[in-house]
Structures are given as C-alpha cells and as structure tokens.
MARDOLO-268090 format. One record per residue (C-alpha): x, y, z. Coordinates in steps of 0.1 Angstrom, whole numbers, padded with zeros to 4 digits. Each point is the difference from the previous one (the first is absolute). Layout:
# residues N
+-------+-------+-------+
|    c1 |    c2 |    c3 |
+-------+-------+-------+
|     X |     Y |     Z |
...
+-------+-------+-------+
# end
This chain:
# residues 485
+-------+-------+-------+
|    c1 |    c2 |    c3 |
+-------+-------+-------+
|  0304 |  0181 | -0122 |
| -0027 | -0019 |  0018 |
| -0006 |  0012 |  0036 |
| -0001 | -0034 |  0018 |
|  0012 |  0013 |  0033 |
|  0003 |  0033 |  0019 |
|  0029 | -0003 |  0025 |
|  0017 |  0027 |  0021 |
| -0017 |  0027 | -0019 |
|  0007 | -0012 | -0036 |
| -0019 | -0020 | -0026 |
|  0020 | -0029 | -0014 |
| -0008 | -0027 | -0026 |
| -0012 | -0033 |  0015 |
|  0022 | -0031 | -0003 |
| -0029 | -0025 |  0003 |
| -0026 | -0013 | -0024 |
| -0016 |  0022 | -0027 |
| -0037 |  0007 |  0005 |
| -0026 |  0024 | -0013 |
| -0035 |  0011 |  0009 |
| -0026 |  0004 | -0026 |
| -0032 |  0020 |  0006 |
| -0029 | -0024 |  0004 |
| -0023 |  0025 | -0018 |
|  0021 |  0009 | -0030 |
|  0027 | -0026 | -0003 |
|  0027 |  0027 | -0001 |
|  0032 | -0004 |  0020 |
| -0002 |  0022 |  0031 |
|  0033 | -0010 |  0016 |
|  0030 | -0021 | -0010 |
|  0034 | -0008 |  0014 |
|  0021 | -0025 |  0018 |
| -0007 | -0010 |  0036 |
|  0024 |  0007 |  0028 |
|  0022 | -0030 |  0007 |
|  0004 | -0016 |  0034 |
|  0033 |  0017 |  0004 |
| -0016 |  0034 | -0008 |
| -0027 | -0007 |  0025 |
|  0025 | -0005 |  0027 |
|  0019 |  0031 | -0011 |
| -0033 |  0020 |  0004 |
| -0004 | -0014 |  0035 |
|  0036 |  0010 |  0008 |
| -0007 |  0035 | -0013 |
| -0031 |  0003 |  0022 |
|  0020 | -0013 |  0030 |
|  0028 |  0026 | -0004 |
| -0025 |  0029 | -0006 |
| -0020 | -0010 |  0030 |
|  0026 |  0011 |  0025 |
| -0003 |  0036 | -0009 |
| -0037 | -0001 | -0009 |
| -0012 | -0013 |  0034 |
|  0020 |  0027 |  0018 |
| -0014 |  0029 | -0020 |
| -0025 |  0020 |  0020 |
| -0036 | -0010 | -0004 |
| -0010 |  0034 | -0013 |
|  0027 | -0004 | -0027 |
| -0013 | -0034 | -0012 |
| -0036 |  0015 |  0001 |
|  0011 |  0030 | -0021 |
|  0014 | -0023 | -0027 |
| -0032 | -0021 | -0001 |
| -0021 |  0032 | -0003 |
|  0021 |  0010 | -0030 |
| -0005 | -0034 | -0014 |
| -0038 |  0005 |  0003 |
|  0003 |  0032 | -0021 |
|  0021 | -0017 | -0026 |
| -0026 | -0028 | -0003 |
| -0028 |  0025 | -0004 |
|  0019 |  0017 | -0028 |
|  0003 | -0033 | -0018 |
| -0034 | -0014 |  0007 |
| -0011 | -0003 | -0037 |
|  0033 | -0018 | -0009 |
| -0005 | -0023 |  0030 |
| -0036 | -0008 | -0011 |
|  0009 | -0007 | -0036 |
|  0029 | -0023 |  0011 |
| -0023 | -0020 |  0022 |
| -0027 | -0003 | -0026 |
|  0024 | -0010 | -0028 |
|  0015 | -0027 |  0022 |
| -0031 | -0016 |  0015 |
| -0029 |  0013 | -0021 |
| -0018 |  0018 |  0027 |
| -0025 |  0027 | -0012 |
|  0018 |  0034 |  0000 |
| -0025 |  0015 |  0024 |
|  0009 | -0026 |  0026 |
|  0037 |  0004 | -0006 |
| -0004 |  0038 |  0005 |
| -0017 | -0008 |  0033 |
|  0030 | -0023 |  0010 |
|  0024 |  0028 | -0009 |
| -0019 |  0024 |  0023 |
|  0000 | -0026 |  0028 |
|  0038 | -0003 | -0003 |
|  0004 |  0037 |  0007 |
| -0027 |  0000 |  0028 |
|  0017 | -0030 |  0016 |
|  0030 |  0021 |  0011 |
| -0019 |  0024 |  0023 |
| -0020 | -0029 |  0015 |
|  0033 | -0019 |  0006 |
|  0015 |  0030 |  0017 |
| -0030 |  0003 |  0023 |
|  0000 | -0037 |  0008 |
|  0037 |  0000 |  0008 |
| -0004 |  0028 |  0025 |
| -0031 | -0017 |  0016 |
|  0010 | -0036 | -0001 |
|  0038 |  0000 |  0000 |
|  0010 |  0033 |  0015 |
|  0015 |  0007 |  0034 |
| -0010 |  0008 |  0036 |
|  0018 |  0015 |  0029 |
| -0015 | -0004 |  0035 |
|  0014 |  0014 |  0032 |
|  0006 | -0024 |  0029 |
|  0013 |  0001 |  0035 |
|  0035 | -0012 | -0012 |
|  0001 |  0020 | -0032 |
| -0021 | -0009 | -0030 |
| -0015 | -0029 | -0020 |
|  0006 |  0003 | -0038 |
| -0018 | -0018 | -0028 |
|  0018 |  0001 | -0034 |
| -0001 | -0021 | -0032 |
|  0028 | -0014 | -0020 |
|  0001 | -0012 | -0037 |
|  0005 | -0037 | -0008 |
|  0027 |  0006 | -0027 |
| -0003 | -0012 | -0036 |
| -0036 | -0007 | -0011 |
| -0008 | -0021 | -0031 |
| -0031 |  0013 | -0017 |
| -0019 | -0022 | -0025 |
| -0025 |  0019 | -0021 |
| -0032 | -0014 | -0015 |
| -0012 |  0006 | -0036 |
| -0035 |  0012 |  0008 |
|  0011 |  0032 |  0018 |
|  0036 |  0001 | -0011 |
|  0006 |  0036 |  0013 |
| -0023 |  0005 |  0029 |
|  0005 | -0033 |  0019 |
|  0038 | -0002 |  0000 |
|  0000 |  0038 |  0007 |
| -0021 | -0009 |  0031 |
|  0029 | -0021 |  0013 |
|  0030 |  0021 | -0012 |
| -0012 |  0034 |  0013 |
| -0006 | -0011 |  0036 |
|  0031 | -0021 |  0000 |
|  0022 |  0029 | -0011 |
| -0017 |  0023 |  0025 |
|  0010 | -0024 |  0028 |
|  0036 |  0001 | -0011 |
|  0001 | -0033 | -0019 |
|  0015 | -0005 | -0035 |
| -0017 | -0020 | -0027 |
|  0006 | -0024 | -0028 |
| -0031 |  0001 | -0023 |
| -0009 | -0028 | -0024 |
| -0029 |  0012 | -0022 |
| -0023 | -0026 | -0015 |
|  0013 | -0012 | -0033 |
| -0036 |  0004 | -0012 |
|  0001 |  0038 |  0006 |
|  0036 |  0012 |  0003 |
| -0001 |  0034 | -0018 |
| -0012 |  0022 |  0028 |
|  0030 | -0007 |  0022 |
|  0023 |  0021 | -0022 |
| -0023 |  0030 |  0005 |
| -0001 | -0006 |  0037 |
|  0039 |  0000 |  0000 |
|  0000 |  0033 | -0019 |
| -0023 |  0015 |  0026 |
|  0022 | -0012 |  0029 |
|  0031 |  0014 | -0017 |
| -0016 |  0034 | -0005 |
| -0011 |  0000 |  0037 |
|  0037 | -0004 |  0010 |
| -0001 | -0036 |  0013 |
|  0036 | -0011 |  0005 |
|  0015 | -0027 | -0022 |
| -0005 | -0035 |  0013 |
| -0030 |  0007 |  0022 |
| -0023 | -0014 | -0027 |
|  0012 | -0026 | -0024 |
| -0021 | -0017 | -0028 |
|  0005 | -0034 | -0015 |
| -0021 | -0011 | -0030 |
| -0008 | -0037 | -0007 |
| -0022 | -0030 |  0007 |
|  0004 | -0031 |  0022 |
|  0038 | -0002 |  0000 |
|  0004 |  0036 |  0009 |
| -0025 | -0003 |  0028 |
|  0016 | -0032 |  0013 |
|  0034 |  0018 |  0002 |
| -0015 |  0028 |  0020 |
| -0016 | -0024 |  0024 |
|  0033 | -0017 |  0005 |
|  0019 |  0032 |  0006 |
|  0009 |  0018 |  0032 |
| -0033 |  0018 |  0006 |
| -0017 |  0010 |  0032 |
| -0035 |  0001 | -0012 |
| -0024 | -0011 | -0028 |
| -0029 |  0022 | -0010 |
| -0023 | -0019 | -0024 |
| -0033 |  0004 | -0018 |
| -0012 | -0028 | -0022 |
| -0016 | -0034 | -0001 |
| -0005 | -0024 |  0029 |
|  0020 | -0027 | -0017 |
|  0031 |  0023 | -0003 |
| -0004 |  0016 |  0034 |
| -0002 | -0034 |  0018 |
|  0030 | -0012 | -0019 |
|  0019 |  0031 |  0012 |
| -0012 | -0007 |  0035 |
|  0014 | -0036 | -0002 |
|  0032 |  0014 | -0014 |
|  0006 |  0020 |  0032 |
| -0012 | -0026 |  0025 |
|  0023 |  0001 |  0030 |
|  0011 |  0035 | -0009 |
| -0017 |  0023 |  0026 |
|  0027 |  0026 | -0007 |
| -0016 |  0007 | -0034 |
| -0032 |  0021 |  0002 |
| -0027 | -0012 | -0025 |
| -0029 |  0020 | -0011 |
| -0022 | -0021 | -0023 |
| -0032 |  0012 | -0017 |
| -0014 | -0029 | -0019 |
| -0035 |  0007 | -0014 |
| -0033 | -0016 |  0008 |
| -0030 | -0020 | -0011 |
| -0022 |  0029 |  0011 |
| -0038 | -0003 |  0008 |
| -0027 |  0026 | -0005 |
| -0035 | -0006 |  0015 |
| -0028 |  0019 | -0017 |
| -0032 | -0001 |  0021 |
| -0034 |  0017 |  0000 |
| -0010 |  0026 |  0008 |
|  0022 |  0016 | -0026 |
| -0004 |  0019 | -0032 |
|  0003 | -0027 | -0027 |
|  0017 |  0022 | -0026 |
|  0024 |  0016 |  0025 |
|  0008 | -0035 |  0014 |
|  0008 | -0012 | -0035 |
|  0023 |  0030 | -0006 |
|  0019 | -0007 |  0032 |
|  0003 | -0037 | -0007 |
|  0012 |  0006 | -0036 |
|  0026 |  0025 |  0010 |
|  0011 | -0023 |  0028 |
|  0006 | -0029 | -0025 |
|  0011 |  0017 | -0032 |
|  0021 |  0031 |  0009 |
|  0035 | -0003 | -0016 |
| -0013 | -0030 | -0019 |
| -0003 | -0018 |  0033 |
|  0038 |  0004 |  0006 |
| -0003 |  0016 |  0034 |
|  0007 | -0022 |  0031 |
| -0030 |  0016 |  0016 |
| -0025 | -0008 | -0028 |
| -0030 | -0020 |  0010 |
|  0002 | -0036 | -0013 |
| -0030 | -0014 |  0017 |
| -0034 |  0017 |  0002 |
| -0028 | -0013 |  0023 |
| -0037 |  0009 | -0006 |
| -0032 | -0012 |  0015 |
| -0018 | -0027 | -0019 |
| -0031 |  0021 | -0006 |
| -0014 |  0026 | -0025 |
|  0024 |  0027 |  0014 |
|  0030 | -0023 | -0006 |
| -0011 | -0009 | -0035 |
| -0005 |  0037 | -0008 |
|  0035 |  0008 |  0012 |
|  0015 | -0028 | -0020 |
| -0018 |  0010 | -0032 |
|  0012 |  0036 |  0005 |
|  0036 | -0011 |  0006 |
|  0000 | -0021 | -0032 |
| -0014 |  0030 | -0019 |
|  0029 |  0021 |  0012 |
|  0026 | -0027 | -0008 |
| -0015 | -0001 | -0035 |
|  0001 |  0037 | -0005 |
|  0036 |  0008 |  0013 |
|  0021 |  0018 | -0026 |
|  0033 | -0018 | -0004 |
|  0029 |  0014 | -0020 |
|  0036 |  0009 | -0003 |
|  0014 |  0024 |  0026 |
|  0001 |  0031 | -0022 |
| -0036 | -0005 | -0012 |
| -0025 |  0024 |  0015 |
| -0029 | -0008 |  0023 |
|  0010 | -0036 |  0007 |
| -0007 | -0017 |  0033 |
|  0027 | -0026 | -0001 |
|  0030 | -0011 | -0021 |
|  0014 | -0034 | -0006 |
|  0016 | -0024 |  0025 |
|  0037 |  0004 |  0004 |
|  0009 | -0028 | -0025 |
| -0014 | -0026 | -0024 |
|  0010 | -0026 |  0026 |
| -0022 |  0018 |  0026 |
| -0029 |  0001 | -0024 |
|  0002 | -0037 | -0007 |
|  0003 | -0007 |  0038 |
| -0033 |  0019 |  0006 |
| -0018 | -0020 | -0027 |
|  0014 | -0033 |  0014 |
| -0012 |  0009 |  0035 |
| -0035 |  0007 | -0013 |
|  0001 | -0034 | -0018 |
|  0010 | -0017 |  0032 |
| -0029 |  0016 |  0018 |
| -0024 | -0010 | -0027 |
|  0011 | -0036 |  0002 |
| -0005 |  0001 |  0038 |
| -0037 |  0010 | -0006 |
|  0002 |  0037 | -0004 |
| -0025 |  0017 | -0024 |
|  0015 |  0028 | -0021 |
| -0024 |  0029 | -0001 |
|  0024 |  0021 | -0021 |
|  0031 | -0017 | -0013 |
|  0035 |  0013 |  0004 |
|  0014 | -0003 | -0035 |
|  0032 |  0008 | -0018 |
| -0007 |  0029 | -0024 |
|  0006 |  0000 | -0037 |
|  0026 |  0029 |  0004 |
|  0024 | -0025 |  0017 |
|  0026 |  0009 |  0026 |
| -0013 |  0000 |  0035 |
| -0036 |  0011 | -0009 |
| -0028 | -0019 |  0017 |
| -0037 |  0008 |  0006 |
| -0013 |  0003 |  0036 |
| -0016 | -0033 |  0012 |
| -0026 | -0010 |  0025 |
| -0005 | -0036 |  0011 |
| -0026 | -0014 |  0024 |
|  0018 | -0025 |  0023 |
| -0029 | -0007 |  0023 |
| -0002 | -0036 | -0009 |
|  0037 | -0005 | -0008 |
|  0020 | -0026 |  0019 |
|  0036 |  0003 |  0012 |
|  0005 |  0036 | -0011 |
|  0037 |  0008 |  0009 |
|  0008 |  0027 |  0024 |
|  0023 |  0018 | -0024 |
|  0004 |  0036 | -0012 |
| -0006 |  0004 | -0037 |
|  0016 |  0033 | -0011 |
| -0025 |  0008 | -0027 |
| -0036 |  0014 | -0006 |
| -0020 | -0031 |  0010 |
| -0027 |  0003 |  0027 |
| -0012 | -0031 |  0018 |
| -0037 |  0003 |  0011 |
| -0014 | -0021 |  0029 |
| -0036 |  0001 |  0010 |
| -0008 | -0008 |  0036 |
| -0031 | -0004 |  0022 |
|  0009 |  0023 |  0029 |
|  0026 |  0025 |  0011 |
|  0017 | -0024 |  0025 |
|  0008 | -0023 | -0029 |
|  0013 |  0029 | -0020 |
|  0023 |  0010 |  0028 |
|  0012 | -0036 |  0005 |
|  0008 | -0004 | -0036 |
|  0017 |  0034 | -0002 |
|  0023 | -0010 |  0028 |
|  0007 | -0035 | -0015 |
|  0033 |  0010 | -0015 |
|  0037 | -0002 |  0008 |
|  0003 |  0037 | -0008 |
| -0012 |  0032 |  0017 |
|  0010 |  0031 | -0019 |
| -0032 |  0018 | -0009 |
| -0038 | -0005 |  0002 |
| -0032 |  0020 |  0000 |
| -0036 |  0003 |  0006 |
| -0026 |  0017 | -0022 |
| -0031 |  0007 |  0022 |
| -0018 |  0028 |  0016 |
| -0006 | -0021 |  0031 |
|  0021 |  0013 |  0029 |
| -0005 | -0033 |  0020 |
|  0015 | -0020 | -0029 |
|  0029 |  0024 | -0002 |
|  0007 | -0004 |  0037 |
|  0000 | -0038 | -0004 |
|  0023 |  0002 | -0031 |
|  0023 |  0024 |  0018 |
|  0003 | -0024 |  0029 |
|  0003 | -0032 | -0018 |
|  0014 |  0003 | -0035 |
|  0038 | -0008 | -0001 |
|  0013 |  0028 | -0022 |
|  0027 |  0026 |  0006 |
| -0018 |  0024 | -0024 |
| -0037 | -0001 |  0007 |
| -0024 |  0024 | -0019 |
| -0037 |  0007 |  0001 |
| -0018 |  0012 | -0030 |
|  0033 |  0006 | -0017 |
|  0020 | -0022 | -0024 |
|  0024 | -0024 |  0017 |
|  0028 |  0013 | -0022 |
| -0002 |  0034 |  0017 |
|  0028 |  0006 |  0026 |
|  0014 |  0031 |  0016 |
|  0037 |  0008 |  0002 |
| -0004 |  0015 |  0035 |
| -0013 | -0034 |  0013 |
|  0017 | -0034 |  0003 |
|  0000 | -0024 | -0030 |
|  0001 | -0037 |  0007 |
| -0018 | -0028 |  0016 |
|  0001 | -0034 |  0017 |
|  0006 | -0035 | -0014 |
|  0018 | -0004 | -0033 |
| -0005 |  0037 | -0007 |
|  0032 |  0008 |  0020 |
|  0020 | -0004 |  0031 |
| -0017 |  0026 |  0022 |
|  0022 |  0028 | -0012 |
| -0025 |  0022 | -0019 |
|  0013 |  0027 | -0023 |
| -0012 |  0035 | -0010 |
| -0002 |  0021 |  0032 |
|  0014 | -0029 |  0021 |
|  0031 | -0005 | -0022 |
|  0019 |  0022 |  0025 |
| -0004 | -0029 |  0025 |
|  0021 | -0025 | -0020 |
|  0026 |  0025 | -0012 |
|  0015 |  0007 |  0034 |
|  0005 | -0018 |  0033 |
| -0006 |  0018 |  0034 |
|  0027 |  0006 |  0025 |
| -0009 |  0008 |  0037 |
|  0025 |  0018 |  0022 |
|  0002 |  0010 |  0036 |
|  0025 |  0028 |  0004 |
|  0015 |  0016 |  0031 |
|  0022 |  0030 | -0006 |
|  0026 | -0012 |  0026 |
|  0011 | -0034 |  0012 |
| -0006 |  0008 |  0036 |
| -0038 |  0001 | -0003 |
| -0006 | -0036 |  0009 |
|  0023 |  0002 |  0030 |
| -0017 |  0031 |  0012 |
| -0034 | -0018 | -0002 |
|  0013 | -0028 |  0022 |
|  0008 | -0036 | -0009 |
| -0026 | -0026 |  0012 |
|  0017 | -0023 |  0026 |
|  0032 |  0021 | -0002 |
+-------+-------+-------+
# end
C-alpha cells in the first residue's frame, strides 16, 4: 500500500495521481505512491482541527516533553534520515548527515526560543496583576522544500507544535521520503493522533491545502511560489503567513584579504549543496585590479577541481541537482547570461553521467546587459569587477531580494560600512554566505520573505500574544474611585 497520506495517526493510500521520485544521482526510484486527493487533504485538516482542542490545552511542559522525546528518536534514526534525503535529492551523504544532526539540534533551540520569545509574564500592579501569555493560531499548513526536506519543515513544525498548534505537512514531491521517518519519530515520542498529519503530492495537493480551513501557512521555497501564496491569501489577515523565499545573494571580496582564503569562502558560498541553498552567493563582486584578478583565477581553479559524484561516493564536495529539469534550467540560465554579454570563465555543463549532474560554473558578467534579478538554484557564480567599494555596495543592493550577503576583507572600516548598508537578513564577514546559525533569525527583506524570519524567530509567528489586566475582585475599580463619579 502506498503511503500517500498520514491522517489521524494512520497511513492510508492516496486517492490522487500516481507519482514517483527517482534519485538524480543513480536513477533509482526513491519513493513512489499516489498523492493525497483534495478530499483526503480536507480530511487531514479536519483531523488537525479536532486534535487541536486537546493539544492546545495540554500543559506547556507536557508538549515540551514530547518534543524532547522526538529529538531523541530523530537522533537514533539519523543515518536513515540522511540516506533518505540523499536518495531523494542527491545531496552528498556528509551534508545529509549534517542536516539530520540539525534536525535534532533544532528541538532544544526551539524550546529555548519559545520560552524567550513566546512565553509568559506576570507583573504585580495596584489593582492586581498584568499578565502576558501566548495562544496558538490553530491549524498550520507546512510546505516543505526539496533542498533541506527534513531540517526546514522541521523548523516550522517543531515550534508550531510547541506553541499548541496542530499541523498538516506537505513534503516536497521532489524529496518526500524523509517525512515517513519523521512521523515514525513523532509516534515514538507519544504525539497524539491528528496533531501532525502528512499529505503527499504536487500542485493539486498543495492547492487543496491552501483552499482548506487553515489558520496559518508556513512556507520555504521560491519567490514565484511564495508570492503566489501571498496573493492567494490577499484580504485574509486572519491567516498568518510566514514566507521564506530565497535570494539573489551578493558577496563582496575586497583587499586586503588573503587571496586563497577569499577564493575558498567564495567557492563554498556559491557551490555548497550544488548551489541549492537559498543563502548561496549568486553574485560576487571584486575590485578591477590585480587582487581581483587573482581572486577570480583562484575561484575558477576551485570550481574546476571540485569532486562531484553520487551521494554514496566518498570524498565528494557536491552531488547532482535535484532533477534533470533543474540541470537543464541551470545550463539555459548560463546561456542567457552569455547572450547578454557574459563571459564564461568555467562553463557549467551537463555531465556525461546524466541525471542532475552538472559542473560548477563561473561567468564574468561585468559587461553583460540586462542581467535578470533572478535566483538560479544551481552552482553558477556571476562575477562582476568594479572600480571602487561604493560601486560594489550599490550593485550588491541592486536586487529585489535580501536574504544573505557577505564581505570578505580584513578592513574593519569596510565591514562597518557593509554592516550598516547591505540589505541582507543574514550578513557574514569572512564566512560563507551559506552559513547560518539555528539560534539566530533566518530571513530577510524584499522578495526574500514577508518579515517573519524563521529559525530562532519561528516562535514569533507560531503564537499570538494576549495581554490581560486582572483584579482578583470586581470591587477594585470602585475602591480606587471613578473619575467624575
């Protein structure tokens, strides 16, 4: 029986279209089954709604205890989780192991964030007390991405459950397998039936979830999809939206800096996870001088030397893109830049082994015209040479996005200027742009989101605050006197 939906604590076969996921590295089928039908999606929402009444009334320490048990279950299955992720989307196994570890680590961080950012307060007053508390929204729809199919939806689900919400989770159809292991972990932890429901499928399944009776949408994915979701809920202020939508991220490399170290940082920024991180650097700015030329040459050398292979191969830096379609899209994007005047320094190419495999590419777009402000989810770095730092900063900020950015330089004055002026929610110095901490907020301005950052700040959008003034007896106001009375 295909496991197309997990509703009210039970897996059932989907009634929707059949789909399967093949590994972009090996071509093997990593998951197959029927999607959940619209009727099953609404049944999942109903299940979450019914389970929510008891779940939100459980003591906070009880919900926390269950999530702590979930963390232990995730840790015990870390290798299975890593292999499921790598088989689905082709990520190198060392990276998937890191993702599995981040999934476990997320729970303790979420618990701390919930206490700090969505906890309670009780202040004594002349009339009695002033009380701050937080309430869950209700049923939260969680849309998972393919690039971190365990860690990123986990980063929505865990704080949502801690706050007393229930969830309906739609994994990406490009990386669905890890969801079953997550469910197994929640069951072992003692999560009551209906508190978490899972619906597999693609566009039709997602549309049914959007049209359902939900109280919130927690999404990580492309700007095009996120803005479509935003339009869908126009005029619906009663539905909380938390949208993380990627970026066209800049990295400025400026002297004085160690050329080799700078090239390492730039290459990791652009090519980690085969460029399939929303925080990867897409645009790199260097001075138009000997230092800049040396950095570019060192970057090209690194792109040429990256070891690329299937997820189970040892000592690889990156695996394939998630699909053949994604690989061709990356090649087509490079062709478009070339026609606009870009000069390929190291071509991104489809590899002979097929699937989603591509080489890392570097293209100089200094003299290109009408370069689109778009995020390419692939290992292609765009180099721009500039005359001075002010031009670099202006070009870095010339984007509709604002997720991540960085500066590679030993000059403290340049860092101060960058810190004050670069529009990026995640701003790093002498570190890859793709590096982010779970105990910090994750998000940014512009098309990168709707100002509801995730990670440590996920607690903010998973609960709403309630302020109360409380007198122990009704006569308090009378005793204080009534103005004009």
